[in-house]
MARDOTI-359762 format. One line per 5 residues: their letters; for each residue x, z, y of C-alpha. Coordinates in Angstrom, 1 decimal, padded with zeros to 4 digits. Example, Ala and Ser with C-alpha at 12.3 -4.5 7.8 and 13.67 -1.06 7.14 Angstrom:
as = 012.3 007.8 -004.5 ~ 013.7 007.1 -001.1
END
This chain:
msmnt = 086.5 098.8 138.4 ~ 083.5 101.2 138.9 ~ 080.3 100.2 139.0 ~ 079.2 102.7 141.6 ~ 077.8 101.6 144.8
gtdas = 076.3 102.9 148.1 ~ 074.8 106.6 147.3 ~ 076.2 106.6 143.5 ~ 079.8 106.0 144.4 ~ 079.5 108.5 147.4
vtrrk = 078.0 111.3 144.9 ~ 080.9 110.4 142.4 ~ 083.9 110.6 144.7 ~ 082.5 113.9 146.5 ~ 082.1 115.7 143.2
vltta = 085.7 114.5 142.3 ~ 087.0 115.8 145.6 ~ 085.2 119.1 145.7 ~ 086.7 119.7 142.2 ~ 090.1 118.7 143.3
aaiga = 089.3 120.8 146.5 ~ 088.4 123.6 144.0 ~ 091.2 123.6 141.7 ~ 093.7 123.1 144.7 ~ 092.3 126.9 146.1
asmsf = 092.4 128.0 142.9 ~ 096.3 127.0 142.0 ~ 097.4 129.4 144.5 ~ 096.4 132.2 141.8 ~ 097.8 130.1 138.8
paivr = 100.4 131.6 136.2 ~ 103.8 130.1 137.4 ~ 103.6 127.9 134.3 ~ 100.5 126.0 135.9 ~ 102.5 126.0 139.4
aqgdk = 105.3 124.4 137.5 ~ 103.3 121.3 136.3 ~ 100.5 121.4 138.3 ~ 101.4 117.7 139.6 ~ 100.0 116.3 136.3
pvllg = 096.4 117.9 135.7 ~ 094.6 117.3 132.2 ~ 091.8 115.1 133.3 ~ 088.0 115.4 131.6 ~ 086.3 112.2 132.1
vdnpl = 082.6 113.1 132.8 ~ 080.2 110.2 132.0 ~ 077.0 111.9 132.6 ~ 073.8 110.8 134.6 ~ 073.3 111.7 138.4
tgtya = 070.6 109.6 139.3 ~ 067.3 108.4 137.4 ~ 065.2 110.6 135.0 ~ 067.8 112.8 134.0 ~ 069.6 113.7 137.6
itgrn = 068.5 117.6 137.6 ~ 069.5 117.7 134.1 ~ 072.6 116.0 134.5 ~ 073.5 118.0 137.8 ~ 073.0 121.2 136.3
elhgm = 075.2 120.4 133.3 ~ 077.8 119.5 136.2 ~ 077.4 122.5 137.8 ~ 078.3 124.5 134.2 ~ 081.1 122.2 134.0
elave = 082.2 123.0 137.4 ~ 082.2 126.7 136.8 ~ 084.5 126.1 133.5 ~ 086.7 124.5 134.9 ~ 087.2 127.3 137.6
einak = 087.4 129.8 134.6 ~ 090.1 127.9 133.1 ~ 092.4 127.1 135.6 ~ 092.2 131.0 136.7 ~ 093.4 131.8 133.1
ggilg = 096.1 129.6 133.2 ~ 094.6 125.9 132.4 ~ 094.9 123.5 129.9 ~ 098.4 123.6 127.8 ~ 099.4 125.5 131.5
rpakl = 098.0 122.7 133.2 ~ 095.4 122.6 135.7 ~ 091.9 121.0 134.4 ~ 090.2 118.5 136.5 ~ 086.8 116.8 136.5
vveds = 086.7 113.0 137.2 ~ 082.9 112.2 137.5 ~ 080.9 108.8 136.9 ~ 077.3 108.5 137.1 ~ 076.3 106.8 134.1
tsgda = 072.9 106.3 135.2 ~ 069.5 107.9 133.1 ~ 069.1 104.9 130.6 ~ 071.5 102.2 131.3 ~ 073.7 102.1 128.4
gvavq = 075.3 099.0 129.7 ~ 076.6 101.1 132.9 ~ 077.5 104.2 130.4 ~ 080.0 102.2 128.4 ~ 081.8 100.1 131.2
karkl = 082.2 103.9 132.9 ~ 083.7 105.4 129.4 ~ 085.9 102.2 129.6 ~ 086.9 103.0 132.9 ~ 087.5 106.5 132.7
idrdk = 089.4 105.6 129.6 ~ 091.8 102.7 130.6 ~ 092.2 103.5 134.4 ~ 091.7 106.9 135.1 ~ 093.6 107.6 131.5
vdflv = 091.7 110.9 130.9 ~ 092.4 113.4 128.2 ~ 088.9 114.2 127.3 ~ 085.5 112.3 127.7 ~ 082.1 114.3 128.0
gnvns = 078.7 113.1 128.0 ~ 075.7 112.2 127.8 ~ 072.3 113.9 128.6 ~ 070.4 110.7 127.2 ~ 071.2 110.4 123.3
gltia = 071.6 106.6 123.4 ~ 073.9 106.6 126.1 ~ 075.7 109.1 124.0 ~ 075.9 106.8 120.7 ~ 076.7 104.0 123.0
isava = 079.8 106.3 124.6 ~ 081.0 107.5 121.4 ~ 081.6 104.2 119.9 ~ 083.7 103.6 123.1 ~ 085.7 106.9 122.5
yekrv = 086.5 106.1 118.7 ~ 087.3 103.0 119.2 ~ 090.0 104.3 121.6 ~ 090.5 107.3 119.7 ~ 089.6 109.3 122.6
flmdp = 088.3 112.8 122.0 ~ 084.4 113.2 123.2 ~ 082.2 116.1 123.7 ~ 078.6 115.5 123.7 ~ 076.8 118.1 125.8
gghad = 073.5 117.2 126.3 ~ 072.5 114.3 123.9 ~ 070.3 115.5 121.0 ~ 070.0 112.4 118.8 ~ 071.0 113.4 114.9
pitgk = 072.9 109.9 114.5 ~ 075.7 111.6 116.7 ~ 076.8 114.2 114.6 ~ 074.7 112.4 111.6 ~ 075.1 109.0 110.2
echwn = 077.0 107.9 112.9 ~ 079.0 110.7 112.9 ~ 082.7 110.4 113.9 ~ 086.0 112.9 113.4 ~ 086.6 112.6 117.2
vyqvd = 083.1 113.8 118.6 ~ 081.6 116.8 119.0 ~ 078.1 118.1 119.6 ~ 077.1 121.1 122.1 ~ 073.3 120.5 121.9
psttl = 071.0 121.3 118.9 ~ 070.2 118.3 116.9 ~ 066.9 117.1 117.4 ~ 066.1 118.1 113.4 ~ 066.9 121.4 114.6
lvnai = 064.6 121.5 117.5 ~ 061.8 120.4 115.5 ~ 062.8 122.7 112.4 ~ 062.6 125.6 115.2 ~ 059.1 125.3 115.8
apsli = 056.9 122.8 113.7 ~ 056.4 125.1 111.0 ~ 054.8 127.9 113.3 ~ 052.9 125.3 115.4 ~ 051.4 123.8 111.6
krfgk = 050.5 127.6 110.6 ~ 049.0 128.7 114.1 ~ 047.0 126.2 115.5 ~ 046.0 123.2 113.1 ~ 047.0 120.3 111.0
kfyfl = 046.3 117.5 113.0 ~ 048.7 116.1 115.1 ~ 049.3 113.4 118.2 ~ 052.5 112.5 119.6 ~ 053.9 111.3 123.1
vpdya = 057.1 110.2 122.2 ~ 059.9 108.7 124.4 ~ 061.0 105.4 123.2 ~ 064.6 105.9 122.2 ~ 067.1 107.7 120.1
fghgl = 066.1 111.2 121.3 ~ 062.4 110.4 121.0 ~ 062.8 108.9 117.5 ~ 064.8 111.4 116.1 ~ 062.3 114.1 116.9
ldayn = 059.4 112.2 115.9 ~ 061.0 111.5 112.4 ~ 061.8 115.1 112.3 ~ 058.2 116.2 112.7 ~ 057.0 113.8 110.4
vnlkk = 058.8 115.6 107.9 ~ 057.6 118.8 108.7 ~ 053.9 117.5 108.8 ~ 054.6 116.4 105.0 ~ 056.4 119.6 103.7
ygatn = 053.4 121.7 105.1 ~ 050.6 119.4 104.6 ~ 049.9 118.0 108.3 ~ 048.7 114.9 109.0 ~ 050.3 112.5 112.4
vgtdl = 046.4 111.2 113.4 ~ 048.0 109.1 116.6 ~ 051.9 108.1 118.2 ~ 052.6 106.2 121.5 ~ 055.9 105.2 121.9
iplgt = 056.6 105.4 125.6 ~ 059.0 103.7 127.8 ~ 061.8 106.0 129.4 ~ 061.1 106.4 133.2 ~ 056.8 106.2 132.6
teyss = 055.3 108.3 135.9 ~ 051.6 107.5 134.7 ~ 050.3 108.6 131.4 ~ 046.7 108.4 132.0 ~ 046.2 105.6 129.5
ylika = 048.1 107.9 126.7 ~ 046.5 110.9 127.2 ~ 042.9 109.2 126.9 ~ 044.0 107.7 123.7 ~ 045.4 111.3 122.5
qaanp = 042.1 112.9 123.4 ~ 040.0 110.3 121.8 ~ 041.9 111.2 118.6 ~ 040.6 114.7 118.6 ~ 044.2 116.5 117.2
dvivi = 044.8 120.1 117.0 ~ 048.0 119.5 118.4 ~ 049.0 117.4 121.2 ~ 052.9 117.0 120.8 ~ 054.5 116.2 124.1
lqnge = 058.2 114.9 123.3 ~ 059.3 113.8 126.9 ~ 062.4 115.6 128.7 ~ 063.5 115.5 132.4 ~ 061.0 113.9 135.0
dqtnv = 059.4 112.5 132.4 ~ 058.2 116.0 131.1 ~ 057.0 117.1 134.4 ~ 054.8 114.3 134.5 ~ 053.0 114.3 131.3
lkqav = 052.7 117.8 131.7 ~ 051.1 118.0 135.1 ~ 048.8 114.9 134.1 ~ 047.7 116.6 130.8 ~ 046.6 119.7 133.1
qfgld = 044.8 117.5 135.6 ~ 042.7 116.2 132.6 ~ 042.3 118.8 131.6 ~ 043.6 118.7 127.8 ~ 045.0 122.1 127.4
kkfhi = 041.8 123.5 127.6 ~ 040.7 121.2 125.0 ~ 044.1 121.0 122.1 ~ 047.2 123.2 122.2 ~ 050.1 121.7 124.3
agani = 053.3 121.7 122.4 ~ 056.6 119.9 121.9 ~ 060.0 120.4 121.0 ~ 062.7 121.2 123.8 ~ 061.8 122.1 127.1
eletl = 064.0 122.5 129.9 ~ 064.1 125.2 132.8 ~ 064.2 122.3 135.2 ~ 061.0 121.4 134.2 ~ 059.1 124.4 134.4
ealpe = 060.6 124.9 137.7 ~ 059.2 122.0 138.8 ~ 055.4 122.2 137.5 ~ 052.7 124.3 139.2 ~ 052.0 127.5 137.7
varig = 048.9 126.1 136.2 ~ 051.3 123.7 133.9 ~ 053.2 126.1 132.6 ~ 052.1 125.5 129.6 ~ 052.7 124.9 125.6
nwvie = 055.1 126.5 123.0 ~ 058.6 124.9 122.7 ~ 062.3 125.7 122.0 ~ 064.5 126.6 124.7 ~ 068.2 125.8 124.0
wywnq = 069.4 128.6 125.7 ~ 067.9 130.7 128.2 ~ 069.8 133.3 130.8 ~ 067.4 136.0 130.4 ~ 069.1 137.6 127.0
pgvph = 069.4 141.5 127.8 ~ 072.3 143.2 126.0 ~ 073.7 139.9 124.6 ~ 077.6 140.3 126.0 ~ 078.6 138.4 129.0
vkeft = 075.5 136.4 129.7 ~ 074.9 138.4 132.8 ~ 078.3 137.8 134.2 ~ 077.9 134.0 133.7 ~ 074.3 133.9 134.9
eairk = 075.4 135.9 138.1 ~ 078.2 133.5 138.7 ~ 076.0 130.4 138.5 ~ 073.5 131.9 140.7 ~ 076.5 132.4 143.0
ktgrv = 077.5 128.9 143.3 ~ 074.0 127.1 143.0 ~ 071.3 130.0 144.1 ~ 069.7 129.9 141.3 ~ 070.2 131.0 137.5
ptart = 071.6 129.0 134.7 ~ 069.5 126.6 132.7 ~ 070.5 125.3 129.1 ~ 072.1 122.5 130.9 ~ 074.4 124.6 132.8
wfght = 075.5 126.4 129.7 ~ 075.7 123.0 127.8 ~ 078.3 121.7 130.4 ~ 080.1 124.7 131.0 ~ 080.5 125.2 127.0
aihac = 081.5 121.6 126.7 ~ 084.4 121.9 129.1 ~ 085.8 125.6 127.7 ~ 085.3 123.8 124.2 ~ 087.7 121.0 125.3
alaan = 090.0 123.7 126.5 ~ 090.0 125.6 123.5 ~ 090.7 122.4 121.2 ~ 093.9 121.4 123.5 ~ 095.1 124.9 123.9
taksl = 094.2 125.9 120.2 ~ 096.0 122.9 118.9 ~ 098.9 123.1 121.6 ~ 098.7 119.3 122.1 ~ 096.2 116.5 123.8
davkm = 096.5 114.4 120.7 ~ 092.5 113.4 119.7 ~ 093.2 114.1 116.1 ~ 095.1 117.5 116.3 ~ 092.3 118.5 118.8
araln = 089.5 117.2 116.6 ~ 091.2 119.4 113.5 ~ 091.4 122.6 115.8 ~ 087.4 122.5 116.5 ~ 086.6 121.5 112.9
gftlp = 085.0 124.6 111.8 ~ 085.7 126.4 114.8 ~ 083.7 129.3 116.1 ~ 083.3 130.0 120.0 ~ 084.3 133.0 121.8
peval = 081.8 135.4 122.8 ~ 082.3 134.8 126.6 ~ 081.4 131.0 126.2 ~ 079.0 131.3 123.2 ~ 076.8 133.3 125.4
qphpa = 074.5 134.0 122.5 ~ 073.3 136.2 120.1 ~ 074.3 134.5 116.3 ~ 077.7 133.0 115.6 ~ 077.9 130.0 117.5
tfrad = 080.4 127.3 115.4 ~ 081.3 123.8 115.4 ~ 079.9 122.8 111.5 ~ 083.4 121.8 109.4 ~ 083.3 117.9 109.0
qhlli = 080.0 117.4 110.8 ~ 081.0 118.5 114.7 ~ 077.5 119.9 115.4 ~ 077.3 122.9 117.3 ~ 075.4 125.6 115.1
gtlwa = 074.1 128.6 117.0 ~ 070.9 130.2 118.2 ~ 067.2 128.6 119.0 ~ 064.6 130.2 121.0 ~ 061.2 129.5 120.1
ghaqa = 058.3 130.7 122.3 ~ 055.9 129.4 125.4 ~ 055.8 128.9 128.8 ~ 054.7 131.1 131.3 ~ 053.5 131.3 134.9
kgsap = 055.2 134.3 135.8 ~ 057.6 136.3 134.6 ~ 059.9 139.4 135.2 ~ 061.6 137.2 137.7 ~ 061.0 134.1 139.8
ddlfh = 063.3 132.0 137.2 ~ 061.8 133.8 134.4 ~ 059.1 131.1 133.3 ~ 059.5 130.8 129.4 ~ 058.5 134.2 127.1
idevi = 060.9 133.9 124.0 ~ 058.5 134.4 120.6 ~ 061.2 134.3 118.0 ~ 065.2 134.3 118.1 ~ 066.6 131.8 115.1
dskti = 069.8 131.7 113.8 ~ 070.5 127.9 113.6 ~ 072.3 128.1 110.3 ~ 068.6 129.3 108.9 ~ 066.9 125.9 109.9
apsve = 069.9 123.3 109.7 ~ 069.6 120.8 106.8 ~ 073.2 120.8 105.1 ~ 076.0 118.6 105.9 ~ 075.0 115.9 102.8
etlck = 071.4 115.9 104.4 ~ 072.8 115.1 107.9 ~ 073.9 112.0 106.5 ~ 077.5 112.2 107.9 ~ 080.3 111.1 105.9
mtwpt = 083.4 112.0 108.1 ~ 086.9 109.9 107.8 ~ 089.7 110.9 109.6 ~ 092.8 108.8 110.5 ~ 095.5 108.9 108.0
END
């Protein structure tokens, strides 16, 4: 039974109905094979946040998923059948709810794919259920290393970069440019722990020092005590590792305290959702962005951006791209395997390079064989108050081919075993 109540339930039902309606409309132009089999859609079960700290990023992932379904169905669907999203609200931080929703999607809704989660801890919890049930899982937005590292599974794929990739893309340049004393504000769950671990590895490698760390609960709104401690430690760099609404809140308060005038502010990944929510004075610091809409000359990016803008009134964010890519990758797995068997689909994507219209980036994007982490492009740069357009709030300083900064499969501790 679904745990949705009140608003959550209505949101979930509305999303399912909206997607179903879109599919119904699109089916008018389906090829004959789709119309012939259209009474039995291929179900993609989405177990992702619609409420809480990650509601906005979860919503944008869903927008990308919805567009992908429209595109897939317009080109013949999955194995000649229409794709359909079945959406559940995992919440932003309750693993128990996320697991219950995963079981509901698998056991009651009989989904062919499971997709989730923005929260790395919830992704890990969901992946255990998917592994137990032998269901294909696509992780669109949970970054923690173990997902495709020491807790990797044959049936789990990860679209977004690992925490190690995010940190390796920026930490060396921060140390070189701004100094060797670092203070860390860390969200106290798998994502934050992974980022901190990767930073500590980089600090040791490049002769820098961690002068203080605060582990801060997810959903914290008041950061003054942590910012006072960070100031007292007198670092060269204050590293903010929060995400979602937490990232917005801590950056606003850091500027209110004037810390940006005394220390350099940096982190790992920044969300365009965060930058849009911040006042201009708080669009500060050096970060990695995981996908960006302003990529002149990169094939298909402009078309994708315009399709999302038409749908939502805003440019796509990295989260929109995550959702879009996750659903397309599921369809590619089935259509390449010519099967909805989880083992056959997982083998089909093992070492698979995404086509340019799905990858939407300058470097090849490949699901690394025997690890299943997507290795593609990362963009390092700095936040900006204003750019070439209202949504151009990040200045790209460096375009990074992720394979040049990725640890080996052996170093990730992934030891993948396949069903016999």
